[in-house]
N, C-alpha and C positions, 0 to 999 in steps of 0.2 A: 513836370508834364506827366500825366497819367495817360497810358495808351490803352487802347481797346480793340477788339476784333472788328474788322470791317465786314458788317453783316454776319453771316455764319461761316466765313472763311477763317482760316488761321492766321491771316494777315493782320499784324498789329500796326495801327496808325494813331496819329495824334487825333484828338477830338475836334481839331480844326484842320482844314486843308487850305494852303495858300493858293488862291486862284491867281494865275500869272498872265491873264489877259491884259493886265495893267502894264506889263513890261514888253516892250517892243519898239522897233524903229518907227517914230511917229509918221514918216511920210511913206511907209509901206502898209498896205492893207487899207481897212476901212476905219481905223480908230486913230484920229489925229491927236487924242488926249493921251496916248500912252507914254511911258517914261522911257527915254533911251537908256542904253546899257549902264552908263556912269551913275545915273540916278536909281536905277533898278537894283543894282548890286547891293548897296547898304541895306535895303529892305529884305532881300533874300537872305542876306547874312543875319539880320535881326531875327528872322523866323527860325533859322537853323539854330542859333544860339538860345532862343526861347524854348527849344525842344520840339518844334513843329517838324515832322519828318515826311509830310504828305504835300505834294506839289502838283497842281493841275494846270495843263496848258493844252494847246491844240495846234494842229498843223496850219490852220487858217489864221491864227492870231498873228496880226502884223506881218502877213505873208511869210511865215515861218521864223521870223526873227525872234518872237517870244521863245520858241524852243532853243534857238541858239544862245540867247542870253541866259536862260535858266540852266541849260546844260553846262555852260562854261562856269557859271557861278557855283552850282552845286559841286562841280568837280574840284573847285578850289576851297570851298568852305566845309566840305564833309566828305565821308567815304560813300562810295556807290551803294554799298550793302547796308548803309544806315538810313537811306531815304526811299520813299515810294514815290515813283515818278509816274504820273497819269498824263496821257495825251489822247487826242481824238482824230477821227477820220470821217469825212462825208463831204465837207465844203470844197468849193472849186479852187484848185491850186494852179491850173494852167488852162488855157483856152483849148477848145477842140474836143474831140472824143476822148473819153476815159480820164478827163481832168478833174472829175468830181465824182461823188457817189459811192456806193457800197458794192460794186461788182468785184469779183475775185481779182481782176487786173488792177483796179484802183486801189484796193485794199493792200495788196502785196506791195505795189510801187510806193504807196504813200507811207507805209510802216518803214520801208527801207529808207526813205527820205527823212522821216522823223528821227530815226535812229542815228543818221548822219548828223543832223542838226544838233540833236541832244548830246552826241559824243558817247554814246553807250551802245551796248550790243543787245540789250533787251529793254522793254518797257514793263514796268510792274502792272499797270492797269491800262489797257487799250480799249477805248470807248467808241462806239458809233455815235457820232454827234447829233444825228437825227435819223428818222425812219426814211428809207428809200423806196418810194412807190414804184420805181422802174425796175427794180431788181428782185427776183424771187428771194424770199428769206432763206431758203435752202442754200442758195449760192453764197449769201453773205455768211451764214452760220458756219457752213462748212470751211470756208476760207479763214475765218477767225479761229476755228478749232485747229486747223492745220498749222497756224502760226504759233499757237500754244505748244503744240506738239513739237514744232521745230525749235522751241526754246527761245523764240524771239519776244514772246508775251508770257507774263505770268497769270494774269487774271483778265476777265473781260467785263466790260460795263456798257451800259446804254445810256442815252440821254433823252430829253424830252420827246414824248410820243404819247399817243392815246393808250390807255391801259389794255384795251383789247388787242392792240398791236403787240405790246410787250408780252401779254399772256400767250399770244399765238407763237411768239419767238421762243419763249421758255418751253412751251409744249413741243415745238418742232425740235429744239435742241435735245430734250429728254428722249423723245421718240427715236432719234437717230444716234444716240449715244455720243453726242458732241459736247464740248465744253459749254456750260450754262453761264449766263450772265451772273456776276456777283454783285453788281451795283447798278443803281439807277440815279443818274444826275438830272434832276428835274427842278422846276421853278417853284420854290416854296417860301413865302414870307407873309407878314401880316397884311400886306396889300394884295396878295393873291393866294388864296387858299383852296382853289379848285381842285388841287391834286389830293385833298383830304377826302374827296368823294370816292374815288376808285383807286388811283395809283398807289397811295400810301397803304391802304388796307391790303392791296395785292402784294406789295413788297413785304409787308410784315408777315403775311401768310406764307410767303415763299422763302423767307429768310434773306431777302435782298437788302444789302446796305444802301441807305439813301444818303446821297451827298449833294444837298441842295445848292443850286447856284443862285447868286443874287439874293442871299438871305436878308440884306438890308435894303432890298428894292432900289439897288443902284444909288444908294445913299439917301434916298428920300425919307427913310424912317429914322435918319440920324440928325435931322435939322428941321427948323420950321418950314411949313409948307411953302411959303412964298420965297424962301431963300433958294439960291440956285448955286451952280458950280460949272466950271469950264467943261467938265465931262458932260453934265446934264444938257448943256446948251448944244453940244455938237453930236450927242449920242442919238442918232435917229432911230435906232432899234429900241433903245430905252424908252424914247418918247411914245413909240407905238404901243408899249405895254400899258400905258397909263392915260390914254386919251379919253376913254368913255366914262370913267367913274371918278372923276376929280372931286366932286362934292363929298362922296362917301369916303374916299381915300384921305381927304383932308382931316376928317374926324378921327380916323384910325391914327394918323400922325400925331393928332393932339392927344389922344389917349395914351400913346407911347410916351409923349413928353410929360404927361401928368404922372404916370407911374414912375418914370425916371426921377421926376422931381421929388416924389414921395420917398424914393429909395436913396436919393442923393447921388445918382450915378448918371453917366451920359446915356441918352436915348439909344445909342448903338448897342449898349450892353443889354438893355431890356429886349430890344427887338431880336438880338441873337439868342438870348436865353429862351424866348418863345420858340424859335425854330428848333433849338436843341431838345425842347420838350415833346416834339412830335414823335409819334410811334415810328420806329424803324430808322430814324436819322442816326447815322454813324458820325458824320463830320461835315458840317456846313462848310461851303467854299467861300472864303472871305478874301476880297481884294484889299490891297494896301498901297496907297500912293504916299502915305506919310507914316512916320514911326507911330504916331498916336493911334492910327487905325489898328495896327497890330496889338497895341497895349490894351485898347478897349476890348478887342476880340478875345484876348487871353484872359482878361479880367472877367469877361462874361462866363467863363467856364465855371466859376464859383458862385454864380448868381442863380438861385432857384426861386421861381415865381410861385407865389400862393394861388390857391384856387380862385380867390377873390380877384387877384391881380390878372390871372388869365381871362376871367370873365370880363373884366374891365377892358382889357385889350382887344377882345374878340367881339364885343358887343356892337361896335359900329359897322361891322363888315357887311357888305351886300354881295350877292352872287355877281361874278364877273364873266364876261365872255372868255372862252378858252383862248389863250394866247401862248406864245412862247415856243410853238413847234416849227416856225419857219426857220 
């Protein structure tokens, strides 16, 4: 495994990040398709043994049980100083006031809760999961900066939002001498390329490392269009991402399959190689519910698409309504 810098930071990460939303108690939270701990652990171990050192979770994943499973597994399979643990804050964790969002109170209490569940005294990358329209950005940014200075957080990241919002936060942090965001975790894949308009150029200009979520479009780019999965059937958020452009999306999936057939590789490798070719992308976040998912992702690291193949993959795309910020 070759490691590279995360954006323009000095932090070295594997060129793949294991997304850990797949791992969590199925009857906790909103994802009934998640894998319980005994099924999650072998996959986390496989990632560690393959050289992946970058793991992404969130406090809201399976009501905190994703963090618990990941924390226990990493503690057993590797040393803390050898892994980069990323988690997020924003979503609702308890009813009533201050149970969600990016206020100073919510950020402080949720980081402490995440640290307890992960079984560590610091997080390598702490990310705001979404933009909070109810809280001044100055309050959020100063709170995050204070956590860095307290030694509880090493780097800061943001996730899906409008480019103008991210630019505002970058400017505000710089103006006040606060820790700036090092990463942007946004929605980028062959079925959704709207981030190429403004967010990816912004990140490239500002030296922000991009760690795209759902680079395989929740599996839709890995199988024939009419084939489904247990996750696809129960994933309501996933369904909301692909309801309006089915005809065009089908053509993209067919183009991926065609290039994969020409290359003699699975479609997942082609789709992931395309994401890795985007400017500013440091490490796509891949989920894995089977050993083969990780094997395909790792194999994609050595696949370089030609100019002609890139054009073939991109030709069927049509503009999409902006989604993924909810």
